[in-house]
C-alpha angles and dihedrals in degrees: 000000000000121000123200113212125229122271089246092060093046094046094050096050094043093047089058099036112145101168140038128206137192124195133190121220110287094018118128123228094192136348135227108278096025117132114259108239105145142040115225135204120196107227098176135004132022132285132190129211110215144174126200128224121223087260090058094252111151119228116194110218097179143352117219125201136186121314091020133128109241119230092348094183089063089072085081098039134081094216136027117256094200143030122254114218128180114240092186135005104303137195118199139179124208144186131195110272092230089068090068092064102033101049116089089211092061096087096091089046093053091047091052091045091053090051092049091048090054089055090050089053088057091050092047091052090051090051091051088055090051093051090050089065114096106214132059089232092056094045091049092049091051092047091050091049089056094045102048093262094289126130124209117249118279091269089064098050095093089053090049090052090054090048089053090046093236131116118267088240092056091051093047091051091050093050092046091051092050092054090056096044118099114235096035121111130211115236124194117229124220092257096047090270120143126233129181125209138150113293117246110249114247116250 
């Protein structure tokens, strides 16, 4: 799930930007355990915030698109609790974190940030509910319900599998089975992706 931050948050960070960054796919901006020194805004591209299990399995905590504050909760932490990795070529702007708490004009920014964080809490709770479901089918149905029934394009299916905490192969098998099952309809996503879900009975 990708959250777009408020205009107030974007405007404040960009008005005080003192550094620019560009990342290639797979490149990390910061790693879990690094000290938090800057606040970042994604200008173009898509990032993911991940943690790694002892086995090396990657768990995607959040996907971050353009015009979005990256790892917003880190504004109030001394160290990062996740790793930020570029999914595509990304451009970012940043400002020193200390500016957020030393600038008298930061009050509207902090209010907007608190509001955005409350929305993220709601999304995180929804994701916890999804991960509590046992089957890939049930997790996919719940994810679709929260995302207007639209799948990402094929290039995003592996990321969706990670978000559902299932293997890409398990997700592909589920989608293939749905296409072959009578009574299921095919729904086009906003980016020409394809989603399958139960057809609505005619009235």
